[in-house]
KOLVEXVEX-39894 format. One line per field, with one value per residue (C-alpha): residue in three letters; x, y, z. Coordinates in steps of 0.05 Angstrom, whole numbers, plus 5000, padded with zeros to 4 digits. Example, Ala and Ser with C-alpha at 12.3 -4.5 7.8 and 13.67 -1.06 7.14 Angstrom:
REM residues 2
code = c(ALA SER)
px = c(5246 5273)
py = c(4910 4979)
pz = c(5156 5143)
END
This chain:
REM residues 583
code = c(MET ARG LEU PRO VAL LEU LEU GLY ALA LEU CYS ALA ALA GLY MET ALA SER ALA ALA LEU VAL GLU TYR ASP LEU VAL ILE SER GLN GLY ASN ILE LYS ASN ASP GLY GLN THR LYS ARG SER TRP LEU ILE ASN GLY GLN SER PRO GLY PRO ALA ILE VAL ALA THR LYS GLY ASP THR VAL ASN VAL ARG VAL LEU ASN LEU GLY SER GLU ASN ILE THR ILE HIS TRP HIS GLY PHE PHE GLN PRO GLY PRO THR VAL PHE PRO ASP SER ARG SER THR LEU VAL CYS PRO LEU ALA PRO ILE THR PHE HIS LEU ARG VAL THR GLN THR GLY ALA TYR TRP TYR HIS SER HIS HIS HIS MET GLN MET VAL ASP GLY LEU GLN GLY PRO VAL PHE LEU LYS PRO ASP ALA GLN THR VAL SER SER LEU THR THR LEU GLY LEU PRO GLU ALA ASP GLN LYS LYS ALA LEU HIS ALA GLU LEU HIS PRO ARG PHE LEU SER VAL PHE ASP ASN GLN HIS LYS SER GLY ALA GLY ARG LEU PRO GLY PRO ARG ARG ASP CYS VAL ASP ILE PRO PRO ALA VAL GLY LYS VAL THR LYS ARG GLY CYS ALA LEU PRO ASP ASN ALA ASN LEU GLN PRO TYR GLY GLY LYS PRO SER GLU VAL ASP PRO ASP LEU TRP PHE ASN CYS VAL PRO THR SER THR PRO LEU GLU VAL PHE GLN VAL SER ALA SER GLU LYS PHE VAL ALA PHE ASN ILE VAL ASN SER GLY THR THR TRP GLU LEU ARG VAL SER ILE ASP SER HIS SER PHE TRP VAL PHE THR ALA ASP GLY ALA TYR ILE SER PRO VAL LYS VAL ASN VAL ILE SER ILE PRO VAL GLY GLU ARG PHE GLN ILE LEU VAL PRO LEU ASP GLN SER PRO GLY ASP TYR THR ILE ARG VAL ALA ALA LYS ALA MET PRO GLN LEU LEU SER GLY TYR ALA VAL LEU SER TYR LYS LYS SER LEU LEU ASN ILE LYS LEU GLY GLY VAL THR SER ALA PRO PRO ALA LYS HIS PRO PHE ILE ASP TYR GLY GLY ASN VAL ILE SER GLY SER GLY GLY VAL LEU PHE ASN ALA MET ALA ILE GLN PRO PHE PRO ALA GLN ALA PRO PRO SER GLY PRO ALA ASP VAL THR ILE ARG ILE SER LEU GLN ARG SER HIS ALA LEU THR TRP THR MET ASN GLY VAL PRO LEU PRO THR LEU PRO GLU GLN PHE THR PRO LEU LEU ILE ASP PRO LYS GLY ILE SER ASN LEU ASP PRO ALA LEU TYR THR SER PHE LYS ASN GLY SER ILE VAL ASP ILE ILE LEU GLU THR THR VAL LEU GLY LYS GLY SER HIS PRO ALA HIS PRO ILE HIS LYS HIS ASN THR LYS ALA PHE PHE LEU GLY THR GLY THR GLY ARG PHE PRO ALA ALA THR VAL TRP GLU ALA PHE GLN ARG ASN THR THR GLY LEU ASN LEU VAL ASN PRO PRO LEU ARG ASP ASP PHE ASN THR PRO PRO THR LYS GLU ASN THR ASN TRP ALA ALA LEU ARG PHE GLN SER VAL ASN PRO MET VAL THR ILE MET HIS CYS HIS ILE ASP PRO HIS LEU ALA GLY GLY MET SER PHE ILE MET TRP ARG ALA SER ARG ARG TYR SER PRO PHE ARG LEU THR THR ARG THR PHE THR GLU PRO THR HIS THR HIS SER LEU PHE LEU SER ASN ARG THR SER SER ASP)
px = c(5000 5029 5019 5057 5045 5009 5005 4945 4931 4874 4882 4829 4794 4759 4685 4637 4595 4523 4460 4456 4515 4504 4549 4539 4581 4580 4608 4639 4694 4757 4832 4880 4957 4967 5031 5053 5017 4949 4894 4819 4788 4724 4722 4684 4673 4727 4781 4804 4806 4743 4734 4734 4667 4676 4625 4622 4594 4520 4510 4464 4498 4460 4503 4471 4501 4492 4521 4542 4582 4569 4546 4515 4558 4552 4574 4596 4609 4667 4665 4601 4553 4480 4441 4370 4328 4341 4373 4434 4447 4504 4550 4512 4443 4446 4459 4465 4441 4463 4422 4381 4407 4398 4412 4446 4423 4478 4473 4541 4550 4625 4690 4753 4778 4734 4725 4674 4683 4649 4644 4617 4657 4723 4707 4744 4813 4793 4785 4715 4735 4747 4762 4714 4731 4682 4705 4697 4644 4657 4638 4686 4752 4810 4862 4914 4896 4933 5001 5018 5035 5040 4974 4996 5023 4961 4918 4961 4957 4881 4879 4920 4872 4813 4851 4886 4920 4889 4940 4911 4961 4943 4969 4949 4936 4953 4949 5014 5062 5111 5120 5161 5223 5268 5258 5300 5371 5385 5432 5379 5326 5322 5295 5254 5287 5224 5226 5297 5313 5273 5267 5282 5210 5220 5177 5190 5203 5137 5152 5168 5134 5126 5084 5049 5027 4972 5015 4996 5025 5069 5098 5032 5034 5062 5135 5125 5084 5144 5209 5210 5209 5205 5215 5164 5167 5101 5109 5113 5059 5085 5052 5069 5065 5090 5140 5104 5044 5086 5045 5013 4961 4950 4888 4917 4877 4902 4850 4885 4866 4922 4982 4993 5034 5086 5090 5147 5173 5248 5274 5203 5168 5093 5036 4983 4919 4861 4851 4792 4763 4763 4809 4865 4915 4968 5028 5093 5128 5162 5138 5066 5039 4969 4930 4880 4818 4847 4852 4897 4905 4975 5002 5072 5112 5148 5210 5266 5306 5258 5267 5242 5233 5214 5150 5161 5108 5129 5094 5130 5100 5112 5105 5128 5170 5145 5158 5128 5147 5118 5149 5136 5161 5164 5200 5198 5134 5089 5113 5181 5152 5163 5109 5127 5130 5179 5199 5248 5250 5296 5361 5351 5352 5353 5304 5272 5252 5286 5255 5225 5193 5243 5260 5333 5380 5409 5360 5320 5259 5199 5143 5071 5040 4966 4950 4978 4934 4880 4815 4809 4772 4784 4732 4729 4691 4630 4653 4631 4609 4583 4511 4535 4601 4613 4672 4694 4749 4787 4808 4840 4824 4849 4890 4828 4782 4785 4728 4698 4677 4697 4641 4650 4595 4563 4562 4495 4451 4448 4377 4387 4333 4364 4353 4321 4267 4261 4282 4264 4325 4369 4345 4385 4450 4491 4481 4557 4554 4510 4485 4434 4427 4382 4396 4430 4470 4543 4576 4645 4676 4734 4771 4817 4861 4874 4925 4898 4952 5005 4968 4992 4954 4976 4948 4874 4847 4777 4727 4663 4609 4567 4588 4659 4684 4739 4799 4814 4878 4913 4953 4985 4951 4878 4838 4851 4780 4707 4693 4731 4711 4737 4803 4807 4798 4855 4900 4910 4970 4951 4879 4860 4791 4814 4833 4836 4833 4764 4764 4723 4783 4819 4884 4893 4962 4996 4994 5046 5026 4974 4928 4928 4871 4842 4784 4737 4677 4620 4550 4496 4463 4435 4387 4404 4433 4507 4570 4642 4694 4767 4785 4837 4795 4815 4798 4730 4718 4738 4682 4714 4651 4603 4533 4506 4433 4417 4344 4292 4217 4208 4249 4241 4260 4325 4323 4345 4311 4312 4308 4323 4398 4418 4484 4515 4497 4561 4631 4679 4751 4775 4818 4859 4929 4978 5005 5061 5085 5146 5156)
py = c(5000 5067 5124 5187 5248 5305 5378 5415 5488 5535 5610 5640 5701 5752 5743 5794 5769 5756 5727 5675 5642 5593 5542 5492 5429 5384 5315 5277 5227 5235 5227 5270 5272 5308 5270 5258 5191 5184 5164 5156 5205 5237 5310 5368 5424 5392 5389 5348 5367 5408 5483 5515 5531 5600 5634 5678 5662 5679 5662 5610 5568 5530 5479 5448 5381 5347 5277 5261 5201 5128 5111 5141 5187 5219 5287 5293 5363 5346 5383 5421 5431 5444 5467 5450 5386 5370 5313 5340 5307 5260 5213 5152 5178 5222 5190 5235 5192 5204 5258 5271 5339 5358 5421 5422 5480 5497 5547 5576 5579 5565 5594 5562 5507 5448 5404 5363 5292 5227 5168 5121 5065 5098 5154 5204 5174 5177 5252 5268 5321 5395 5449 5494 5561 5594 5665 5700 5755 5824 5804 5745 5758 5721 5688 5724 5787 5756 5755 5825 5850 5924 5951 5955 5883 5857 5886 5849 5784 5788 5804 5742 5700 5724 5710 5643 5596 5527 5471 5401 5347 5275 5208 5189 5116 5082 5009 5020 5075 5119 5190 5248 5240 5181 5145 5159 5136 5097 5153 5208 5181 5143 5074 5045 4981 4940 4958 4940 4945 4989 4990 5048 5069 5076 5014 4959 4893 4859 4798 4840 4801 4863 4897 4835 4802 4762 4737 4741 4727 4787 4748 4755 4831 4873 4888 4960 4971 4957 4966 5009 5085 5125 5201 5248 5323 5349 5423 5437 5479 5550 5596 5667 5721 5791 5807 5873 5834 5812 5747 5691 5643 5571 5529 5459 5395 5323 5299 5233 5162 5130 5169 5221 5276 5325 5395 5445 5506 5516 5573 5593 5585 5596 5604 5550 5587 5540 5465 5431 5499 5524 5580 5560 5601 5609 5563 5579 5519 5500 5428 5402 5331 5326 5260 5242 5287 5341 5414 5470 5543 5572 5642 5647 5711 5730 5749 5717 5744 5747 5685 5614 5565 5492 5470 5398 5345 5277 5213 5191 5122 5054 5012 5069 5131 5188 5262 5316 5388 5456 5526 5588 5645 5717 5778 5851 5860 5818 5855 5821 5751 5713 5664 5595 5522 5498 5425 5419 5444 5503 5490 5472 5533 5510 5451 5426 5356 5303 5261 5213 5268 5264 5329 5343 5344 5412 5447 5480 5442 5449 5398 5419 5383 5375 5351 5414 5465 5505 5533 5607 5638 5593 5539 5480 5415 5403 5385 5327 5256 5242 5221 5168 5131 5094 5046 5026 4975 4988 4921 4888 4814 4806 4843 4880 4877 4937 4944 4980 4931 4872 4879 4912 4959 4924 4955 4991 4981 5036 5055 5051 5090 5135 5110 5175 5165 5090 5076 5003 4995 4995 4924 4901 4922 4887 4922 4929 4979 5033 5067 5121 5176 5234 5301 5346 5288 5296 5239 5208 5163 5118 5088 5029 5005 4931 4888 4819 4769 4796 4856 4922 4988 5054 5117 5118 5187 5180 5230 5247 5275 5335 5366 5375 5342 5357 5312 5296 5256 5192 5140 5072 5008 4999 5060 5060 5069 5054 5127 5189 5227 5172 5171 5247 5244 5195 5246 5199 5219 5246 5264 5338 5364 5436 5463 5405 5414 5420 5378 5336 5291 5250 5215 5153 5129 5079 5011 4957 4912 4906 4967 5043 5091 5158 5195 5251 5287 5327 5350 5328 5392 5369 5311 5266 5199 5208 5166 5162 5126 5119 5165 5119 5097 5023 5020 5052 5004 4948 4968 5013 5055 5067 5098 5147 5163 5228 5222 5278 5278 5292 5307 5354 5331 5357 5409 5371 5387 5365 5418 5434 5445 5510 5538 5583 5656 5678 5652 5655 5666 5599 5552 5490 5497 5442 5400 5351 5291 5249 5178)
pz = c(5000 4979 5028 5005 5047 5011 5028 5000 5001 4986 4985 5030 5006 5049 5054 5084 5141 5120 5149 5094 5059 5003 4969 4913 4915 4853 4868 4811 4796 4755 4753 4792 4798 4865 4877 4806 4800 4768 4816 4808 4857 4881 4860 4891 4841 4799 4853 4911 4967 4954 4961 5029 5061 5095 5140 5202 5270 5269 5196 5167 5113 5060 5024 4963 4944 4876 4868 4797 4819 4809 4880 4942 4984 5053 5079 5152 5180 5225 5292 5277 5335 5317 5379 5395 5395 5322 5285 5249 5182 5198 5163 5185 5169 5107 5039 4980 4923 4851 4816 4879 4905 4978 5018 5086 5131 5181 5237 5253 5329 5331 5305 5280 5234 5214 5153 5115 5089 5072 5119 5065 5031 5051 5001 5045 5029 4955 4957 4983 5034 5041 5094 5132 5166 5213 5225 5292 5294 5321 5391 5395 5431 5399 5444 5401 5440 5500 5465 5489 5419 5403 5377 5305 5307 5341 5285 5234 5275 5278 5204 5190 5232 5189 5124 5135 5088 5087 5096 5088 5106 5090 5069 4999 4984 4918 4898 4861 4840 4877 4901 4877 4920 4936 5002 5064 5076 5139 5162 5160 5207 5272 5258 5316 5342 5330 5256 5238 5164 5117 5042 4995 5003 5077 5089 5140 5106 5090 5134 5196 5252 5296 5243 5218 5283 5249 5193 5119 5051 5033 4974 4939 4942 4885 4904 4882 4944 4988 4951 4888 4890 4826 4829 4798 4786 4813 4835 4908 4941 4951 5002 4981 5034 5044 5099 5110 5136 5196 5205 5167 5195 5175 5186 5189 5186 5182 5132 5120 5134 5175 5199 5253 5220 5246 5217 5222 5184 5178 5222 5246 5312 5315 5363 5365 5384 5370 5376 5341 5327 5399 5424 5471 5510 5455 5459 5423 5391 5326 5317 5321 5316 5285 5291 5237 5239 5285 5267 5292 5275 5280 5274 5243 5254 5190 5230 5189 5131 5071 5030 5018 5076 5075 5107 5129 5141 5166 5185 5248 5243 5215 5173 5127 5141 5098 5089 5046 5032 5015 5014 5055 5010 5031 5005 5026 4987 4944 4882 4890 4889 4824 4803 4776 4793 4846 4840 4897 4969 4983 5019 5092 5138 5210 5205 5269 5246 5202 5147 5197 5240 5297 5331 5312 5371 5384 5337 5393 5370 5416 5406 5419 5479 5464 5534 5566 5529 5565 5538 5525 5559 5619 5624 5673 5665 5709 5779 5823 5807 5737 5725 5676 5668 5603 5600 5531 5514 5450 5422 5362 5351 5280 5228 5202 5263 5308 5359 5417 5471 5429 5378 5309 5288 5228 5160 5153 5091 5039 5058 5133 5171 5225 5295 5317 5264 5277 5349 5342 5297 5359 5374 5314 5346 5399 5467 5473 5415 5446 5508 5526 5577 5593 5562 5613 5643 5662 5625 5635 5583 5602 5543 5558 5501 5512 5476 5460 5440 5392 5362 5391 5383 5353 5383 5365 5345 5373 5344 5381 5336 5356 5423 5448 5512 5563 5552 5625 5615 5597 5635 5636 5660 5673 5697 5772 5797 5782 5765 5744 5806 5851 5813 5818 5893 5896 5859 5801 5759 5691 5709 5704 5724 5734 5665 5614 5539 5506 5443 5395 5378 5431 5418 5462 5483 5437 5471 5457 5514 5569 5577 5575 5589 5568 5601 5579 5608 5577 5593 5545 5519 5452 5446 5387 5366 5354 5347 5371 5330 5312 5255 5225 5166 5166 5240 5228 5170 5218 5265 5319 5334 5391 5390 5442 5449 5484 5505 5502 5508 5434 5373 5315 5245 5218 5164 5103 5037 4965 4913 4841 4833 4800 4778 4832 4825 4860 4871 4928 4906 4932 4891 4898 4872 4857 4913 4922 4961 4972 4992)
END
């Protein structure tokens, strides 16, 4: 399996705040060459990833979707919260059938970086995805105001926040082919001891027992997937900025399918000021790890000598070491910037990570600690005992079987009726796959990653649909108490009920043996049927999902309409430029 790292960019254009914002998304299929190799892909308005959806807090957004593809699709609005007793169109309940257009009605109550994607037939990895940016309104106070910048610089920083560059980092799967740069040499990365030798593609050998705990027949796989690496000359993505702007902001999403990715910019530190769309107290670093599905906004001071600097993205994971590149280019003014394709990264200028994503010793590299961030403004989780405690065991029983509570969520039929509309459908599911609780409940979720036999676990990026939750902490071994509150009273190491992160994605600890835990807490404020799942697509396909039913006395139907599709009457100056990868 070929997984070159891609970097995608969209230039964000300013967009005036309005009560109603409308977009038309035409879904089709075609061939793309994002990394220099032809691949059949889903396209959104002729591109992949799709165009950015941009709106302002307080807006209503109508997104009309027309599917011209060969099969049903779904659209999931990752991280969106839709308040009120309604059923939000979700990935497991809303099929967009070919030639049957629908309109999603979205009420913008949040700010920050989000994205949209399919959850159907692994269409997301084949290109059915795009970024979303929800701008703060005039009443929203940005956490960038706490940096203590001079007034003129603060205005430039806030201007950069409102006009970000979109950076989509993702692993791109091919059945065959190779990326645009040769694989790593053994002398340029640290090879984990469990991996041993690697091929020219940066892959572990296919018969490596540590990475193939359930065996297999690697001899039957095309050798190109493991050994052969053929360079291509796809242009690198170039982000052109002006030094006079003082700052540039990036909205970064890992929209991939498998690997946690590390991002760094040569010579530049940056402030991370949002996580999963929510403001945090800014943290200054120069390396950030981004699990699949997670989003961060960063502010980069343009404080180096004007020139070209390499943006590095690396998959610090096995069975394949990967790295991709883009360019941050700034001169004294935009008039001095020359347009044209760039096919190689500029000379290294104080890099902080190597090809394998390791922080370079002596570089002054500072790695972002996602568990140490604090919400802005300060916000604490509900105190006291929870009304409901849900314990979920994350397990792997086979090479392709990943589960919550030992039972894979079955593949749902194409015309599955949502549970909120047909509650009797819950009787068809194993009780280990779902739970219910009253709206308004304080809910604790304890995730325990358990190794069964030889199969170890990577970190699982668990995504909770709908409302955010406080990520209370992680630890080794089994969770040390029957409830979170009991563990907190025992001063359990790694548990934070004072100022924990507020997220909708939760990365569990990697588990090579025995058990590790992660804990989160939220208050149910929105009655609906929702889901929590691992965002590594093969794990989701293998069944690693859990359903939560937030009960209410009655429900209102969601606002999802069919209508005649028309050509857009306006355009937003958003485009997808070329992108590149390496392997």
